[in-house]
GUTOR-256275 format. One line per 8 residues: their letters; for each residue x, y, z of N, C-alpha, C. Coordinates in nm, 2 decimals, decimal comma. Example, Ala and Ser with C-alpha at 12.3 -4.5 7.8 and 13.67 -1.06 7.14 Angstrom:
2
AS> 1,32/-0,57/0,78/1,23/-0,45/0,78/1,32/-0,33/0,78; 1,28/-0,22/0,71/1,37/-0,11/0,71/1,29/0,00/0,79
This chain:
133
XXXXXXXX> 0,08/-0,12/0,00/0,00/0,00/0,00/0,09/0,12/0,00; 0,06/0,22/-0,08/0,13/0,34/-0,09/0,07/0,44/0,01; 0,14/0,55/0,04/0,08/0,65/0,14/-0,05/0,71/0,09; -0,07/0,72/-0,05/-0,19/0,77/-0,10/-0,30/0,67/-0,11; -0,27/0,55/-0,09/-0,37/0,44/-0,09/-0,47/0,47/0,02; -0,60/0,47/-0,02/-0,70/0,51/0,09/-0,70/0,41/0,21; -0,67/0,29/0,18/-0,66/0,19/0,30/-0,55/0,23/0,39; -0,44/0,27/0,34/-0,32/0,31/0,42/-0,36/0,44/0,50
XXXXXXXX> -0,43/0,53/0,43/-0,47/0,65/0,50/-0,57/0,62/0,62; -0,66/0,53/0,60/-0,75/0,49/0,71/-0,68/0,43/0,82; -0,58/0,34/0,78/-0,50/0,27/0,89/-0,42/0,37/0,97; -0,36/0,47/0,90/-0,28/0,57/0,97/-0,37/0,66/1,06; -0,49/0,69/1,01/-0,58/0,78/1,09/-0,63/0,71/1,21; -0,65/0,58/1,21/-0,72/0,51/1,32/-0,62/0,42/1,40; -0,50/0,41/1,36/-0,40/0,31/1,42/-0,40/0,31/1,57; -0,40/0,43/1,63/-0,38/0,44/1,78/-0,51/0,44/1,86
XXXXXXXX> -0,63/0,43/1,79/-0,75/0,43/1,87/-0,83/0,30/1,86; -0,79/0,21/1,77/-0,86/0,08/1,76/-0,83/-0,01/1,88; -0,93/-0,09/1,92/-0,92/-0,18/2,03/-0,84/-0,31/2,00; -0,81/-0,33/1,87/-0,74/-0,45/1,83/-0,69/-0,42/1,69; -0,68/-0,53/1,61/-0,63/-0,51/1,47/-0,73/-0,44/1,38; -0,68/-0,37/1,28/-0,76/-0,31/1,18/-0,74/-0,41/1,06; -0,84/-0,48/1,02/-0,83/-0,59/0,93/-0,88/-0,54/0,79; -0,80/-0,56/0,69/-0,84/-0,53/0,55/-0,88/-0,66/0,48
XXXXXXXX> -1,00/-0,66/0,42/-1,04/-0,78/0,34/-0,99/-0,78/0,20; -1,03/-0,88/0,12/-0,98/-0,89/-0,02/-1,02/-0,78/-0,11; -1,13/-0,71/-0,07/-1,18/-0,60/-0,15/-1,12/-0,46/-0,11; -1,05/-0,47/0,00/-0,98/-0,34/0,05/-1,07/-0,27/0,16; -1,18/-0,33/0,19/-1,26/-0,27/0,30/-1,20/-0,31/0,43; -1,23/-0,23/0,54/-1,16/-0,25/0,66/-1,26/-0,26/0,78; -1,23/-0,35/0,87/-1,31/-0,37/0,99/-1,22/-0,34/1,11; -1,28/-0,29/1,22/-1,20/-0,27/1,34/-1,31/-0,25/1,45
XXXXXXXX> -1,26/-0,25/1,58/-1,34/-0,21/1,69/-1,27/-0,10/1,76; -1,35/0,01/1,79/-1,30/0,12/1,87/-1,40/0,16/1,97; -1,36/0,18/2,09/-1,44/0,21/2,21/-1,55/0,11/2,22; -1,52/-0,02/2,19/-1,61/-0,13/2,21/-1,71/-0,14/2,09; -1,70/-0,06/1,99/-1,80/-0,05/1,88/-1,74/-0,12/1,76; -1,79/-0,23/1,71/-1,75/-0,29/1,58/-1,78/-0,19/1,47; -1,68/-0,17/1,38/-1,70/-0,07/1,27/-1,64/-0,13/1,14; -1,68/-0,06/1,03/-1,65/-0,11/0,90/-1,63/0,01/0,81
XXXXXXXX> -1,52/0,02/0,74/-1,50/0,13/0,64/-1,50/0,06/0,50; -1,59/0,11/0,42/-1,60/0,06/0,29/-1,55/0,17/0,19; -1,47/0,12/0,10/-1,41/0,21/0,00/-1,49/0,20/-0,13; -1,53/0,31/-0,19/-1,60/0,29/-0,32/-1,57/0,41/-0,41; -1,63/0,40/-0,53/-1,62/0,51/-0,63/-1,76/0,54/-0,68; -1,80/0,67/-0,68/-1,93/0,71/-0,72/-1,93/0,75/-0,87; -1,82/0,78/-0,92/-1,81/0,82/-1,06/-1,67/0,84/-1,10; -1,65/0,90/-1,21/-1,51/0,92/-1,26/-1,43/1,01/-1,16
XXXXXXXX> -1,34/0,95/-1,09/-1,26/1,03/-0,99/-1,33/1,07/-0,86; -1,45/1,02/-0,84/-1,52/1,05/-0,71/-1,51/0,94/-0,62; -1,41/0,95/-0,52/-1,39/0,84/-0,42/-1,48/0,87/-0,30; -1,52/0,76/-0,24/-1,62/0,77/-0,13/-1,57/0,67/-0,02; -1,58/0,71/0,11/-1,56/0,62/0,22/-1,69/0,62/0,30; -1,74/0,50/0,33/-1,86/0,49/0,41/-1,82/0,42/0,54; -1,84/0,48/0,66/-1,82/0,42/0,79/-1,95/0,37/0,84; -1,96/0,25/0,88/-2,07/0,19/0,95/-2,03/0,14/1,08
XXXXXXXX> -2,10/0,18/1,19/-2,07/0,14/1,32/-2,19/0,06/1,38; -2,16/-0,06/1,43/-2,27/-0,14/1,49/-2,29/-0,10/1,64; -2,38/-0,01/1,66/-2,40/0,05/1,80/-2,47/-0,05/1,89; -2,56/-0,13/1,84/-2,63/-0,23/1,92/-2,69/-0,34/1,83; -2,71/-0,46/1,89/-2,77/-0,57/1,82/-2,89/-0,62/1,90; -2,98/-0,68/1,83/-3,09/-0,75/1,90/-3,18/-0,66/1,98; -3,19/-0,53/1,95/-3,28/-0,44/2,03/-3,43/-0,48/1,99; -3,51/-0,49/2,09/-3,66/-0,52/2,06/-3,71/-0,40/1,98
XXXXXXXX> -3,78/-0,43/1,87/-3,84/-0,33/1,79/-3,96/-0,28/1,86; -3,98/-0,15/1,85/-4,10/-0,09/1,91/-4,12/0,05/1,85; -4,24/0,11/1,87/-4,26/0,24/1,82/-4,17/0,34/1,89; -4,14/0,32/2,02/-4,05/0,41/2,09/-3,91/0,41/2,04; -3,86/0,29/2,00/-3,73/0,28/1,94/-3,72/0,35/1,81; -3,82/0,34/1,73/-3,82/0,40/1,60/-3,83/0,56/1,62; -3,91/0,60/1,71/-3,93/0,74/1,74/-3,79/0,80/1,80; -3,73/0,72/1,88/-3,60/0,76/1,94/-3,50/0,77/1,82
XXXXXXXX> -3,49/0,68/1,73/-3,40/0,69/1,61/-3,43/0,81/1,53; -3,56/0,84/1,50/-3,60/0,95/1,43/-3,55/1,08/1,50; -3,58/1,09/1,63/-3,54/1,21/1,70/-3,39/1,23/1,71; -3,32/1,12/1,73/-3,17/1,12/1,73/-3,11/1,16/1,60; -3,17/1,11/1,49/-3,12/1,15/1,36/-3,14/1,30/1,33; -3,25/1,36/1,38/-3,28/1,50/1,37/-3,18/1,59/1,43; -3,11/1,54/1,54/-3,02/1,62/1,61/-2,87/1,59/1,58; -2,85/1,48/1,51/-2,71/1,44/1,48/-2,64/1,53/1,37
XXXXXXXX> -2,53/1,57/1,40/-2,45/1,65/1,30/-2,37/1,56/1,21; -2,33/1,45/1,27/-2,24/1,36/1,19/-2,31/1,22/1,18; -2,34/1,18/1,06/-2,40/1,05/1,03/-2,54/1,04/1,06; -2,59/0,92/1,05/-2,73/0,89/1,07/-2,75/0,75/1,13; -2,86/0,73/1,20/-2,89/0,60/1,26/-2,98/0,53/1,17; -2,95/0,40/1,14/-3,03/0,31/1,06/-3,06/0,19/1,15; -3,19/0,16/1,14/-3,24/0,04/1,21/-3,25/-0,07/1,11; -3,18/-0,18/1,13/-3,18/-0,29/1,04/-3,26/-0,41/1,10
XXXXXXXX> -3,36/-0,45/1,03/-3,45/-0,56/1,09/-3,37/-0,69/1,11; -3,38/-0,74/1,23/-3,31/-0,86/1,27/-3,41/-0,98/1,27; -3,40/-1,07/1,37/-3,49/-1,18/1,38/-3,58/-1,16/1,50; -3,69/-1,22/1,49/-3,79/-1,23/1,60/-3,82/-1,10/1,66; -3,85/-1,00/1,58/-3,89/-0,87/1,63/-3,78/-0,78/1,69; -3,66/-0,80/1,64/-3,55/-0,72/1,69/-3,49/-0,64/1,57; -3,41/-0,54/1,61/-3,34/-0,46/1,51/-3,19/-0,44/1,56; -3,11/-0,43/1,46/-2,97/-0,39/1,49/-2,96/-0,24/1,46
XXXXXXXX> -2,88/-0,17/1,54/-2,87/-0,02/1,53/-2,73/0,01/1,47; -2,74/0,07/1,35/-2,61/0,11/1,29/-2,61/0,27/1,28; -2,48/0,32/1,29/-2,46/0,46/1,27/-2,37/0,46/1,14; -2,42/0,54/1,04/-2,35/0,54/0,91/-2,31/0,69/0,88; -2,20/0,70/0,81/-2,15/0,83/0,77/-2,07/0,81/0,64; -2,10/0,89/0,54/-2,02/0,89/0,42/-1,94/1,02/0,40; -1,82/1,00/0,35/-1,74/1,12/0,33/-1,65/1,10/0,20; -1,60/1,20/0,14/-1,52/1,19/0,02/-1,39/1,12/0,06
XXXXXXXX> -1,34/1,04/-0,03/-1,21/0,98/-0,02/-1,11/1,09/-0,06; -0,98/1,04/-0,06/-0,87/1,14/-0,10/-0,84/1,23/0,01; -0,88/1,21/0,13/-0,85/1,30/0,24/-0,73/1,25/0,31; -0,64/1,34/0,36/-0,52/1,29/0,43/-0,56/1,24/0,57; -0,47/1,17/0,63/-0,50/1,09/0,75/-0,54/1,19/0,87; -0,48/1,30/0,88/-0,51/1,39/0,99/-0,65/1,44/0,98; -0,69/1,48/0,86/-0,83/1,53/0,83/-0,93/1,42/0,85; -0,90/1,30/0,80/-0,98/1,19/0,81/-1,01/1,15/0,95
XXXXXXXX> -0,90/1,15/1,03/-0,91/1,13/1,18/-1,01/1,22/1,24; -1,00/1,35/1,21/-1,08/1,46/1,27/-1,23/1,43/1,24; -1,26/1,37/1,12/-1,39/1,34/1,09/-1,44/1,21/1,15; -1,36/1,11/1,14/-1,40/0,97/1,19/-1,41/0,96/1,34; -1,33/1,03/1,42/-1,33/1,02/1,56/-1,47/1,06/1,62; -1,52/1,18/1,58/-1,65/1,21/1,64/-1,76/1,12/1,60; -1,76/1,06/1,48/-1,86/0,96/1,43/-1,85/0,84/1,52; -1,73/0,79/1,54/-1,71/0,67/1,62/-1,75/0,70/1,77
XXXXXXXX> -1,72/0,82/1,82/-1,76/0,86/1,95/-1,92/0,86/1,96; -1,98/0,91/1,86/-2,13/0,92/1,86/-2,19/0,78/1,86; -2,12/0,68/1,79/-2,17/0,54/1,79/-2,15/0,48/1,93; -2,04/0,51/2,00/-2,02/0,46/2,13/-2,13/0,53/2,23; -2,16/0,65/2,21/-2,26/0,72/2,29/-2,40/0,65/2,27; -2,43/0,62/2,14/-2,56/0,55/2,11/-2,56/0,42/2,18; -2,45/0,34/2,17/-2,44/0,21/2,23/-2,46/0,22/2,38; -2,40/0,32/2,45/-2,42/0,33/2,60/-2,56/0,38/2,63
XXXXX> -2,62/0,46/2,55/-2,76/0,51/2,57/-2,86/0,40/2,56; -2,84/0,31/2,46/-2,93/0,20/2,44/-2,91/0,09/2,55; -2,79/0,07/2,59/-2,76/-0,02/2,70/-2,82/0,02/2,83; -2,83/0,15/2,85/-2,89/0,21/2,98/-3,04/0,21/2,98; -3,10/0,20/2,86/-3,24/0,20/2,85/-3,31/0,08/2,90
């Protein structure tokens, strides 16, 4: 990987905050855990020369689905400056709670870190908030 390789940039940006290894799969996408939150960075291209990074953080799994949870997600999304909460249908009336954020690729490691850290922190806050409920 070269220093301009987006995978290397992500690795450099997150190397000292992950709870374990930052794993790159065969497609170049990366998984890691930070502040107890499993996360995934997907690298993609939207068009000619338009690089995109998508960060998905698994804030909670197996939450009982309810109108109050959906209302909570809607209200939380309305106040979030970074990213959005997505409820993914699970099994037997449960949902998994994801926090997602998309940003342009081609960003240097320092700038990328400044963007990713608040998103990861928000996912950890959501995780704690749901665990306390």
